[in-house]
gemmi code that builds the backbone of each chain (N, CA, C; Angstrom):
import gemmi

chains = {
    "A": [
        ("UNK", (22.546, 36.620, -119.706), (22.969, 37.130, -118.415), (23.949, 36.205, -117.740)),
        ("UNK", (24.477, 36.647, -116.613), (25.440, 35.809, -115.915), (24.713, 34.690, -115.216)),
        ("UNK", (25.371, 33.584, -115.062), (24.678, 32.418, -114.508), (25.651, 31.547, -113.746)),
        ("UNK", (25.077, 30.688, -112.943), (25.835, 29.671, -112.229), (25.430, 28.335, -112.807)),
        ("UNK", (26.357, 27.504, -113.153), (25.991, 26.237, -113.782), (26.670, 25.058, -113.141)),
        ("UNK", (26.269, 23.882, -113.512), (26.814, 22.650, -112.979), (27.274, 21.773, -114.126)),
        ("UNK", (28.362, 20.985, -113.895), (28.868, 20.139, -114.946), (28.035, 18.872, -115.104)),
        ("UNK", (27.623, 18.226, -114.005), (26.973, 16.939, -114.064), (25.562, 17.031, -113.526)),
        ("UNK", (24.577, 16.621, -114.295), (23.213, 16.646, -113.779), (22.902, 15.527, -112.803)),
        ("UNK", (23.543, 14.367, -112.925), (23.298, 13.240, -112.032), (24.608, 12.593, -111.642)),
        ("UNK", (24.737, 12.299, -110.355), (25.936, 11.658, -109.837), (25.543, 10.433, -109.021)),
        ("UNK", (25.987, 9.258, -109.443), (25.736, 8.024, -108.686), (26.962, 7.678, -107.874)),
        ("UNK", (26.760, 7.437, -106.589), (27.871, 7.217, -105.679), (27.595, 5.977, -104.832)),
        ("UNK", (28.603, 5.200, -104.624), (28.483, 4.044, -103.739), (28.498, 4.520, -102.296)),
        ("UNK", (27.622, 3.938, -101.505), (27.584, 4.287, -100.084), (28.968, 4.117, -99.465)),
        ("UNK", (29.401, 5.121, -98.741), (30.704, 5.068, -98.096), (31.785, 5.785, -98.879)),
        ("UNK", (31.566, 5.947, -100.187), (32.544, 6.679, -100.995), (32.378, 8.180, -100.792)),
        ("UNK", (33.366, 8.907, -101.285), (33.267, 10.370, -101.253), (32.587, 10.873, -102.530)),
        ("UNK", (31.829, 11.939, -102.396), (31.158, 12.557, -103.543), (31.776, 13.915, -103.812)),
        ("UNK", (31.855, 14.254, -105.077), (32.310, 15.593, -105.454), (31.317, 16.162, -106.452)),
        ("UNK", (30.748, 17.288, -106.105), (29.797, 17.970, -106.971), (30.440, 19.280, -107.404)),
        ("UNK", (30.409, 19.524, -108.701), (31.099, 20.681, -109.251), (30.129, 21.753, -109.729)),
        ("UNK", (30.625, 22.967, -109.732), (29.821, 24.107, -110.147), (30.733, 25.160, -110.761)),
        ("UNK", (30.329, 25.683, -111.905), (31.069, 26.773, -112.530), (30.237, 28.038, -112.435)),
        ("UNK", (30.875, 29.130, -112.122), (30.163, 30.399, -112.104), (30.833, 31.360, -113.067)),
        ("UNK", (30.083, 32.326, -113.536), (30.614, 33.192, -114.590), (30.833, 34.633, -114.143)),
        ("UNK", (30.289, 35.005, -112.977), (30.388, 36.390, -112.549), (31.586, 36.573, -111.625)),
        ("UNK", (32.613, 37.200, -112.118), (33.818, 37.396, -111.311), (33.597, 38.345, -110.146)),
        ("UNK", (32.483, 39.073, -110.158), (32.180, 39.989, -109.054), (31.519, 39.286, -107.878)),
        ("UNK", (31.126, 38.045, -108.058), (30.486, 37.313, -106.963), (31.473, 37.107, -105.825)),
        ("UNK", (30.981, 37.294, -104.599), (31.882, 37.157, -103.459), (31.348, 36.243, -102.371)),
        ("UNK", (30.227, 35.616, -102.635), (29.629, 34.745, -101.634), (28.979, 33.580, -102.348)),
        ("UNK", (29.248, 32.377, -101.855), (28.779, 31.173, -102.524), (28.180, 30.228, -101.488)),
        ("UNK", (27.096, 29.566, -101.903), (26.394, 28.672, -100.980), (26.101, 27.356, -101.683)),
        ("UNK", (26.095, 26.311, -100.915), (25.568, 25.023, -101.364), (24.301, 24.705, -100.577)),
        ("UNK", (23.284, 24.294, -101.341), (22.034, 23.856, -100.736), (21.771, 22.409, -101.113)),
        ("UNK", (21.052, 21.741, -100.241), (20.588, 20.370, -100.485), (19.069, 20.394, -100.493)),
        ("UNK", (18.488, 19.761, -101.513), (17.035, 19.709, -101.579), (16.572, 18.263, -101.705)),
        ("UNK", (15.904, 17.801, -100.693), (15.321, 16.466, -100.722), (13.934, 16.548, -101.351)),
        ("UNK", (13.479, 15.416, -101.813), (12.207, 15.362, -102.520), (11.070, 15.916, -101.663)),
        ("UNK", (10.331, 16.849, -102.224), (9.186, 17.413, -101.526), (9.503, 18.457, -100.479)),
        ("UNK", (10.764, 18.857, -100.403), (11.155, 19.843, -99.392), (11.810, 21.045, -100.053)),
        ("UNK", (11.909, 22.129, -99.294), (12.628, 23.293, -99.777), (14.123, 23.100, -99.624)),
        ("UNK", (14.933, 23.883, -100.323), (16.388, 23.777, -100.198), (16.840, 24.034, -98.769)),
        ("UNK", (17.825, 23.264, -98.365), (18.367, 23.370, -97.017), (19.823, 23.797, -97.102)),
        ("UNK", (20.191, 24.814, -96.349), (21.568, 25.304, -96.342), (22.525, 24.205, -95.884)),
        ("UNK", (23.642, 24.050, -96.630), (24.665, 23.091, -96.226), (25.898, 23.830, -95.719)),
        ("UNK", (26.471, 24.645, -96.580), (27.715, 25.316, -96.250), (27.885, 26.503, -97.178)),
        ("UNK", (28.609, 27.501, -96.720), (28.874, 28.667, -97.555), (30.357, 29.011, -97.501)),
        ("UNK", (30.758, 29.873, -98.416), (32.145, 30.318, -98.450), (32.203, 31.710, -99.055)),
        ("UNK", (33.066, 32.539, -98.525), (33.248, 33.871, -99.072), (34.488, 33.879, -99.961)),
        ("UNK", (34.579, 34.886, -100.796), (35.626, 34.887, -101.816), (37.022, 35.112, -101.251)),
        ("UNK", (37.124, 35.490, -99.983), (38.452, 35.662, -99.392), (39.008, 34.346, -98.838)),
        ("UNK", (38.260, 33.262, -99.086), (38.686, 31.937, -98.652), (38.729, 31.022, -99.867)),
        ("UNK", (39.503, 29.942, -99.771), (39.469, 28.962, -100.859), (39.010, 27.590, -100.384)),
        ("UNK", (38.807, 27.457, -99.095), (38.346, 26.171, -98.568), (37.630, 26.403, -97.256)),
        ("UNK", (36.569, 25.639, -97.069), (35.859, 25.695, -95.801), (35.289, 24.319, -95.511)),
        ("UNK", (35.412, 23.901, -94.262), (34.949, 22.555, -93.914), (33.803, 22.620, -92.933)),
        ("UNK", (32.877, 21.685, -93.128), (31.793, 21.510, -92.178), (31.786, 20.066, -91.726)),
        ("UNK", (30.649, 19.631, -91.262), (30.549, 18.243, -90.834), (30.377, 17.349, -92.055)),
        ("UNK", (31.382, 16.596, -92.403), (31.429, 15.685, -93.561), (31.402, 16.406, -94.895)),
        ("UNK", (31.350, 17.706, -94.915), (31.342, 18.441, -96.176), (32.486, 19.445, -96.221)),
        ("UNK", (32.987, 19.639, -97.433), (34.033, 20.626, -97.667), (33.681, 21.372, -98.942)),
        ("UNK", (33.785, 22.679, -98.907), (33.584, 23.471, -100.110), (34.927, 24.061, -100.516)),
        ("UNK", (35.218, 23.947, -101.801), (36.448, 24.497, -102.368), (36.088, 25.564, -103.384)),
        ("UNK", (36.802, 26.656, -103.339), (36.572, 27.759, -104.263), (37.848, 28.072, -105.009)),
        ("UNK", (37.779, 28.026, -106.315), (38.912, 28.391, -107.166), (38.506, 29.605, -107.981)),
        ("UNK", (38.907, 30.769, -107.518), (38.478, 32.007, -108.181), (39.167, 32.195, -109.528)),
        ("UNK", (40.319, 31.597, -109.701), (41.054, 31.749, -110.952), (40.256, 31.201, -112.126)),
        ("UNK", (39.641, 30.043, -111.909), (38.863, 29.420, -112.977), (37.372, 29.488, -112.708)),
        ("UNK", (36.989, 30.242, -111.690), (35.574, 30.421, -111.333), (34.883, 29.066, -111.148)),
        ("UNK", (35.412, 28.300, -110.223), (34.911, 26.955, -109.994), (34.686, 26.730, -108.513)),
        ("UNK", (33.581, 26.077, -108.224), (33.175, 25.775, -106.857), (32.887, 24.283, -106.788)),
        ("UNK", (33.280, 23.646, -105.707), (32.937, 22.235, -105.566), (32.503, 21.933, -104.137)),
        ("UNK", (31.692, 20.906, -104.032), (31.239, 20.412, -102.733), (31.687, 18.966, -102.613)),
        ("UNK", (32.404, 18.675, -101.568), (32.845, 17.314, -101.317), (32.095, 16.775, -100.110)),
        ("UNK", (31.525, 15.596, -100.273), (30.828, 14.933, -99.187), (31.620, 13.683, -98.844)),
        ("UNK", (32.060, 13.590, -97.619), (32.839, 12.434, -97.189), (31.924, 11.302, -96.739)),
        ("UNK", (32.330, 10.077, -97.061), (31.594, 8.889, -96.615), (30.101, 9.033, -96.880)),
        ("UNK", (29.764, 9.154, -98.147), (28.377, 9.422, -98.546), (27.414, 8.384, -97.987)),
        ("UNK", (26.300, 8.871, -97.480), (25.291, 8.021, -96.851), (23.988, 8.066, -97.640)),
        ("UNK", (23.109, 7.097, -97.448), (21.822, 7.128, -98.166), (21.057, 8.432, -97.956)),
        ("UNK", (21.175, 9.015, -96.770), (20.494, 10.278, -96.496), (21.050, 11.458, -97.266)),
        ("UNK", (22.163, 11.251, -97.949), (22.740, 12.311, -98.774), (22.099, 12.359, -100.158)),
        ("UNK", (21.290, 11.374, -100.482), (20.607, 11.378, -101.778), (19.672, 12.581, -101.848)),
        ("UNK", (19.900, 13.436, -102.817), (19.138, 14.682, -102.925), (19.620, 15.416, -104.175)),
        ("UNK", (19.032, 16.562, -104.411), (19.537, 17.474, -105.436), (20.330, 18.564, -104.730)),
        ("UNK", (21.495, 18.853, -105.256), (22.372, 19.853, -104.670), (22.490, 21.043, -105.608)),
        ("UNK", (22.301, 22.228, -105.036), (22.392, 23.457, -105.805), (23.549, 24.314, -105.293)),
        ("UNK", (24.280, 24.899, -106.215), (25.190, 25.955, -105.824), (24.516, 27.291, -106.127)),
        ("UNK", (24.928, 28.313, -105.437), (24.375, 29.646, -105.659), (25.458, 30.678, -105.409)),
        ("UNK", (25.350, 31.797, -106.078), (26.327, 32.864, -105.924), (25.612, 34.170, -105.628)),
        ("UNK", (26.358, 35.063, -105.007), (25.818, 36.378, -104.700), (26.859, 37.435, -105.043)),
        ("UNK", (26.382, 38.514, -105.617), (27.285, 39.606, -105.959), (27.540, 40.471, -104.738)),
        ("UNK", (28.539, 41.284, -104.821), (28.946, 42.089, -103.674), (27.891, 43.088, -103.255)),
        ("UNK", (27.074, 43.535, -104.185), (26.197, 44.665, -103.895), (24.920, 44.309, -103.165)),
        ("UNK", (24.589, 43.075, -103.052), (23.303, 42.769, -102.437), (23.202, 41.351, -101.956)),
        ("UNK", (22.015, 40.965, -101.629), (21.803, 39.658, -101.061), (21.047, 38.729, -101.999)),
        ("UNK", (20.936, 39.086, -103.262), (20.275, 38.216, -104.213), (21.187, 37.053, -104.550)),
        ("UNK", (20.593, 35.889, -104.707), (21.340, 34.699, -105.081), (20.968, 34.284, -106.495)),
        ("UNK", (21.959, 33.815, -107.245), (21.717, 33.196, -108.543), (22.059, 31.729, -108.407)),
        ("UNK", (21.122, 30.874, -108.776), (21.272, 29.444, -108.540), (21.668, 28.708, -109.811)),
        ("UNK", (22.419, 27.646, -109.633), (22.674, 26.711, -110.712), (21.480, 25.794, -110.893)),
        ("UNK", (21.547, 24.949, -111.928), (20.418, 24.093, -112.256), (20.248, 22.883, -111.355)),
        ("UNK", (21.268, 22.542, -110.573), (21.152, 21.417, -109.652), (21.808, 20.154, -110.150)),
        ("UNK", (22.342, 19.355, -109.234), (22.881, 18.027, -109.519), (22.193, 17.032, -108.605)),
        ("UNK", (21.695, 15.955, -109.215), (21.063, 14.921, -108.393), (22.116, 13.907, -107.969)),
        ("UNK", (22.188, 13.642, -106.683), (23.115, 12.641, -106.156), (22.311, 11.417, -105.732)),
        ("UNK", (22.667, 10.276, -106.282), (22.025, 9.006, -105.943), (23.042, 8.130, -105.240)),
        ("UNK", (22.703, 7.707, -104.040), (23.617, 6.887, -103.262), (23.186, 5.428, -103.382)),
        ("UNK", (24.074, 4.603, -103.884), (23.787, 3.183, -104.063), (24.243, 2.399, -102.846)),
        ("UNK", (23.389, 1.497, -102.362), (23.769, 0.727, -101.158), (24.856, -0.296, -101.457)),
    ],
    "B": [
        ("UNK", (15.761, 27.434, -84.254), (15.891, 27.212, -85.689), (15.018, 28.198, -86.454)),
        ("UNK", (15.521, 28.605, -87.618), (14.744, 29.463, -88.498), (13.579, 28.666, -89.048)),
        ("UNK", (12.409, 29.298, -89.070), (11.263, 28.620, -89.648), (10.588, 29.524, -90.661)),
        ("UNK", (10.461, 28.994, -91.870), (9.737, 29.677, -92.930), (8.597, 28.763, -93.326)),
        ("UNK", (7.382, 29.276, -93.234), (6.219, 28.462, -93.557), (5.479, 29.046, -94.748)),
        ("UNK", (4.873, 28.168, -95.520), (4.079, 28.576, -96.661), (2.667, 28.042, -96.489)),
        ("UNK", (1.709, 28.815, -96.936), (0.312, 28.546, -96.584), (-0.214, 27.226, -97.125)),
        ("UNK", (0.266, 26.795, -98.273), (-0.234, 25.555, -98.856), (0.921, 24.736, -99.398)),
        ("UNK", (0.840, 23.425, -99.320), (1.835, 22.573, -99.960), (1.446, 22.273, -101.405)),
        ("UNK", (0.145, 22.112, -101.629), (-0.374, 21.834, -102.968), (-1.582, 22.725, -103.221)),
        ("UNK", (-1.645, 23.212, -104.467), (-2.732, 24.112, -104.829), (-3.088, 23.852, -106.285)),
        ("UNK", (-4.392, 23.746, -106.560), (-4.853, 23.593, -107.940), (-5.820, 24.733, -108.237)),
        ("UNK", (-5.518, 25.472, -109.278), (-6.347, 26.615, -109.672), (-6.679, 26.533, -111.166)),
        ("UNK", (-7.655, 27.315, -111.564), (-8.042, 27.354, -112.974), (-7.488, 28.611, -113.635)),
        ("UNK", (-7.278, 28.520, -114.912), (-6.802, 29.657, -115.698), (-7.686, 30.862, -115.462)),
        ("UNK", (-7.050, 32.009, -115.192), (-7.770, 33.244, -114.977), (-8.077, 33.551, -113.529)),
        ("UNK", (-7.914, 32.578, -112.656), (-8.170, 32.816, -111.231), (-7.074, 33.674, -110.621)),
        ("UNK", (-7.424, 34.391, -109.581), (-6.444, 35.137, -108.797), (-5.941, 34.215, -107.695)),
        ("UNK", (-4.628, 34.142, -107.553), (-4.016, 33.194, -106.622), (-3.133, 33.941, -105.630)),
        ("UNK", (-3.287, 33.581, -104.378), (-2.450, 34.162, -103.316), (-1.608, 33.056, -102.690)),
        ("UNK", (-0.307, 33.295, -102.642), (0.586, 32.390, -101.929), (1.190, 33.173, -100.770)),
        ("UNK", (1.041, 32.600, -99.574), (1.487, 33.305, -98.379), (2.748, 32.669, -97.809)),
        ("UNK", (3.598, 33.520, -97.253), (4.837, 33.052, -96.639), (5.045, 33.811, -95.331)),
        ("UNK", (5.395, 33.087, -94.290), (5.645, 33.696, -92.984), (6.963, 33.178, -92.436)),
        ("UNK", (7.768, 34.102, -91.893), (9.022, 33.694, -91.236), (9.024, 34.221, -89.808)),
        ("UNK", (9.676, 33.451, -88.945), (9.609, 33.769, -87.519), (10.936, 34.249, -86.945)),
        ("UNK", (11.867, 34.675, -87.811), (13.187, 35.054, -87.327), (13.461, 36.553, -87.429)),
        ("UNK", (12.413, 37.324, -87.645), (12.593, 38.769, -87.723), (13.575, 39.165, -88.835)),
        ("UNK", (13.587, 38.394, -89.896), (14.469, 38.683, -91.017), (13.991, 39.900, -91.797)),
        ("UNK", (14.957, 40.659, -92.297), (14.627, 41.836, -93.087), (14.213, 41.459, -94.513)),
        ("UNK", (14.922, 40.496, -95.078), (14.757, 40.189, -96.503), (13.869, 38.971, -96.717)),
        ("UNK", (13.013, 39.070, -97.701), (12.202, 37.913, -98.090), (12.167, 37.814, -99.606)),
        ("UNK", (12.024, 36.584, -100.081), (12.174, 36.297, -101.508), (11.102, 35.315, -101.962)),
        ("UNK", (10.713, 35.447, -103.222), (9.882, 34.428, -103.870), (10.600, 33.922, -105.112)),
        ("UNK", (10.683, 32.592, -105.210), (11.279, 31.935, -106.355), (10.252, 30.966, -106.962)),
        ("UNK", (10.483, 30.628, -108.222), (9.817, 29.472, -108.776), (10.888, 28.487, -109.226)),
        ("UNK", (10.531, 27.227, -109.134), (11.486, 26.165, -109.448), (10.874, 25.244, -110.487)),
        ("UNK", (11.553, 25.118, -111.602), (11.088, 24.269, -112.687), (12.200, 23.307, -113.092)),
        ("UNK", (11.825, 22.091, -113.509), (12.850, 21.097, -113.878), (13.824, 21.632, -114.914)),
        ("UNK", (15.104, 21.470, -114.626), (16.139, 21.899, -115.553), (16.450, 23.381, -115.545)),
        ("UNK", (15.652, 24.156, -114.831), (15.866, 25.615, -114.817), (16.330, 26.122, -113.460)),
        ("UNK", (16.372, 25.255, -112.465), (16.807, 25.694, -111.149), (15.811, 26.648, -110.517)),
        ("UNK", (16.301, 27.474, -109.617), (15.465, 28.453, -108.939), (15.613, 29.802, -109.629)),
        ("UNK", (14.502, 30.417, -109.908), (14.508, 31.733, -110.536), (13.767, 32.719, -109.639)),
        ("UNK", (14.384, 33.870, -109.452), (13.855, 34.871, -108.524), (12.734, 35.664, -109.180)),
        ("UNK", (11.596, 35.711, -108.493), (10.437, 36.439, -109.017), (10.411, 37.861, -108.461)),
        ("UNK", (10.381, 37.962, -107.152), (10.370, 39.246, -106.449), (11.091, 39.079, -105.124)),
        ("UNK", (11.583, 40.187, -104.593), (12.120, 40.175, -103.249), (11.805, 41.482, -102.552)),
        ("UNK", (12.011, 41.471, -101.243), (11.674, 42.638, -100.433), (12.727, 42.802, -99.350)),
        ("UNK", (13.237, 44.030, -99.232), (14.244, 44.309, -98.209), (13.641, 44.882, -96.935)),
        ("UNK", (12.367, 45.236, -96.997), (11.758, 45.841, -95.816), (10.256, 45.872, -96.036)),
        ("UNK", (9.553, 46.183, -94.974), (8.101, 46.284, -95.065), (7.738, 47.328, -96.128)),
        ("UNK", (6.765, 46.987, -96.925), (6.219, 47.836, -97.986), (7.227, 48.105, -99.103)),
        ("UNK", (8.357, 47.450, -99.083), (9.324, 47.602, -100.169), (9.365, 46.323, -100.989)),
        ("UNK", (9.500, 46.477, -102.285), (9.593, 45.326, -103.164), (10.492, 45.652, -104.348)),
        ("UNK", (11.144, 44.618, -104.827), (12.027, 44.763, -105.976), (11.750, 43.619, -106.938)),
        ("UNK", (11.771, 43.903, -108.220), (11.602, 42.843, -109.208), (12.831, 41.964, -109.261)),
        ("UNK", (12.565, 40.681, -109.424), (13.647, 39.743, -109.636), (13.868, 39.537, -111.124)),
        ("UNK", (14.198, 38.319, -111.491), (14.524, 38.023, -112.884), (13.297, 37.734, -113.746)),
        ("UNK", (12.212, 37.262, -113.119), (11.021, 36.889, -113.894), (9.752, 37.407, -113.212)),
        ("UNK", (9.564, 38.722, -113.099), (8.409, 39.250, -112.370), (7.099, 39.272, -113.159)),
        ("UNK", (7.186, 39.051, -114.474), (5.988, 39.213, -115.302), (4.900, 38.227, -114.881)),
        ("UNK", (3.694, 38.769, -114.687), (2.558, 37.935, -114.323), (2.383, 37.774, -112.823)),
        ("UNK", (3.282, 38.397, -112.055), (3.239, 38.282, -110.595), (3.270, 39.663, -109.950)),
        ("UNK", (2.752, 39.734, -108.746), (2.945, 40.892, -107.894), (3.138, 40.378, -106.471)),
        ("UNK", (3.556, 41.280, -105.568), (3.827, 40.873, -104.190), (3.304, 41.934, -103.235)),
        ("UNK", (3.208, 41.519, -101.991), (2.765, 42.428, -100.939), (3.517, 42.111, -99.671)),
        ("UNK", (4.022, 43.157, -99.022), (4.689, 42.959, -97.714), (4.201, 44.068, -96.781)),
        ("UNK", (3.124, 43.773, -96.104), (2.516, 44.719, -95.162), (3.100, 44.565, -93.762)),
        ("UNK", (3.574, 43.382, -93.441), (4.207, 43.130, -92.150), (5.553, 42.469, -92.379)),
        ("UNK", (6.459, 42.665, -91.462), (7.820, 42.184, -91.640), (7.876, 40.675, -91.823)),
        ("UNK", (7.030, 39.959, -91.117), (7.124, 38.510, -91.118), (6.400, 37.852, -92.287)),
        ("UNK", (5.653, 38.613, -93.058), (4.786, 38.022, -94.075), (5.051, 38.612, -95.455)),
        ("UNK", (5.167, 37.717, -96.432), (5.439, 38.148, -97.810), (4.530, 37.336, -98.710)),
        ("UNK", (3.674, 38.007, -99.437), (2.673, 37.327, -100.257), (3.005, 37.458, -101.738)),
        ("UNK", (2.800, 36.377, -102.442), (2.950, 36.368, -103.903), (1.562, 36.261, -104.517)),
        ("UNK", (1.296, 37.109, -105.492), (-0.035, 37.175, -106.097), (0.062, 36.927, -107.597)),
        ("UNK", (-0.760, 36.007, -108.057), (-0.918, 35.796, -109.497), (-2.272, 36.414, -109.848)),
        ("UNK", (-2.249, 37.536, -110.522), (-3.492, 38.286, -110.783), (-4.459, 37.489, -111.647)),
        ("UNK", (-3.925, 36.774, -112.613), (-4.751, 35.965, -113.513), (-3.915, 34.754, -113.915)),
        ("UNK", (-4.115, 33.681, -113.187), (-3.239, 32.519, -113.355), (-3.303, 31.966, -114.778)),
        ("UNK", (-2.131, 31.535, -115.242), (-2.056, 30.907, -116.561), (-1.339, 29.565, -116.424)),
        ("UNK", (-1.527, 28.701, -117.409), (-0.956, 27.354, -117.303), (0.572, 27.376, -117.216)),
        ("UNK", (1.209, 28.388, -117.796), (2.672, 28.440, -117.722), (3.185, 28.882, -116.358)),
        ("UNK", (2.267, 29.147, -115.446), (2.657, 29.445, -114.070), (2.551, 28.214, -113.168)),
        ("UNK", (2.237, 27.084, -113.761), (2.312, 25.819, -113.028), (3.762, 25.575, -112.657)),
        ("UNK", (4.027, 25.452, -111.363), (5.407, 25.364, -110.911), (5.445, 25.102, -109.411)),
        ("UNK", (6.669, 24.912, -108.904), (6.903, 24.881, -107.466), (7.335, 26.288, -107.063)),
        ("UNK", (6.666, 26.850, -106.068), (6.993, 28.190, -105.593), (7.639, 28.090, -104.210)),
        ("UNK", (8.783, 28.735, -104.101), (9.557, 28.682, -102.868), (9.754, 30.080, -102.309)),
        ("UNK", (9.518, 30.187, -101.016), (9.748, 31.438, -100.299), (11.016, 31.292, -99.473)),
        ("UNK", (11.744, 32.385, -99.309), (12.949, 32.359, -98.485), (13.071, 33.671, -97.724)),
        ("UNK", (13.851, 33.642, -96.650), (14.112, 34.869, -95.903), (15.568, 34.886, -95.462)),
        ("UNK", (16.074, 36.099, -95.195), (17.441, 36.239, -94.697), (17.574, 37.581, -93.976)),
        ("UNK", (18.608, 37.676, -93.187), (18.944, 38.955, -92.571), (19.653, 39.820, -93.598)),
        ("UNK", (19.833, 41.103, -93.361), (20.523, 41.937, -94.340), (21.947, 41.463, -94.580)),
        ("UNK", (22.449, 41.716, -95.767), (23.798, 41.323, -96.126), (24.808, 41.981, -95.185)),
        ("UNK", (25.809, 41.250, -94.848), (26.848, 41.770, -93.966), (26.644, 41.350, -92.527)),
        ("UNK", (25.447, 40.889, -92.207), (25.231, 40.361, -90.873), (25.692, 38.908, -90.853)),
        ("UNK", (25.639, 38.318, -89.709), (26.189, 36.967, -89.590), (25.315, 35.913, -90.253)),
        ("UNK", (24.109, 36.268, -90.595), (23.203, 35.255, -91.143), (22.607, 35.740, -92.451)),
        ("UNK", (23.440, 35.986, -93.456), (22.879, 36.411, -94.730), (22.496, 35.235, -95.617)),
        ("UNK", (22.617, 34.055, -95.113), (22.126, 32.876, -95.812), (20.605, 32.954, -95.952)),
        ("UNK", (20.105, 32.494, -97.080), (18.665, 32.442, -97.270), (18.129, 31.113, -96.760)),
        ("UNK", (17.028, 31.194, -96.025), (16.368, 30.007, -95.495), (15.034, 29.837, -96.197)),
        ("UNK", (14.780, 28.616, -96.620), (13.641, 28.352, -97.472), (12.479, 27.686, -96.741)),
        ("UNK", (11.284, 27.961, -97.237), (10.101, 27.225, -96.806), (9.999, 25.919, -97.560)),
        ("UNK", (8.956, 25.129, -97.286), (8.810, 23.796, -97.899), (8.325, 23.835, -99.339)),
        ("UNK", (7.833, 24.979, -99.784), (7.372, 25.084, -101.161), (5.879, 24.867, -101.310)),
        ("UNK", (5.330, 25.482, -102.335), (3.937, 25.271, -102.735), (3.938, 24.808, -104.188)),
        ("UNK", (3.391, 23.628, -104.404), (3.296, 23.141, -105.785), (1.962, 23.584, -106.356)),
        ("UNK", (2.021, 24.520, -107.277), (0.820, 25.089, -107.893), (0.597, 24.476, -109.266)),
        ("UNK", (-0.620, 24.017, -109.478), (-1.030, 23.527, -110.792), (-2.160, 24.410, -111.299)),
        ("UNK", (-1.985, 24.943, -112.495), (-3.018, 25.777, -113.117), (-3.603, 25.009, -114.295)),
        ("UNK", (-4.895, 24.747, -114.212), (-5.553, 23.933, -115.245), (-6.203, 24.810, -116.313)),
    ],
}
model = gemmi.Model(1)
for chain_id, residues in chains.items():
    chain = gemmi.Chain(chain_id)
    for i, (resn, *xyz) in enumerate(residues, 1):
        res = gemmi.Residue()
        res.name, res.seqid = resn, gemmi.SeqId(i, " ")
        for name, pos in zip(("N", "CA", "C"), xyz):
            atom = gemmi.Atom()
            atom.name, atom.element = name, gemmi.Element(name[0])
            atom.pos, atom.b_iso = gemmi.Position(*pos), 0.0
            res.add_atom(atom)
        chain.add_residue(res)
    model.add_chain(chain)
structure = gemmi.Structure()
structure.add_model(model)
structure.setup_entities()
């Protein structure tokens, strides 16, 4: 079946540096994409979303980029902080409904 | 803030037991979802519901059933628990697609161990 995947399972980042987490999706019909952050022992927390009519969206210290040509999604975290250490999931949704398909997750470790 | 609560954070059951996992949301959301989360497999959708008394199978419904008698509450039922159902179970809710808040909001999860 169609799936959302991630290139890197673990990303180590120096505190203060920028982080980039990548995600590839396979369903060209998907029109809505979300990034979630999951800290240990907690449920996923919404970070930022983007619709397919956009290629970039910025939030507080985070930017999501969407490249529909190559079906690629990325999350950029500026000035990574220790509190950013978590597992990050991308998810996609098809046009017809509100179901999400999740990638396997990338663990981000912030080194002091 | 949206709040999704789950009845238990940790649960230990024996093989063959009937297990109920409860989820409540306080935002009057139409949609509710149950996922399981396993290492390396991400989140997989078990069942979802678009309205009271309505349910739809997700990607892995086998061995599970659900109940939605009230809008705010969505229950996941394991009729006869098995060891391969040991997992983290996550509930989520959202407004209908096309509204301003179609993002799914998650509860804290229930870690179920079946012995």
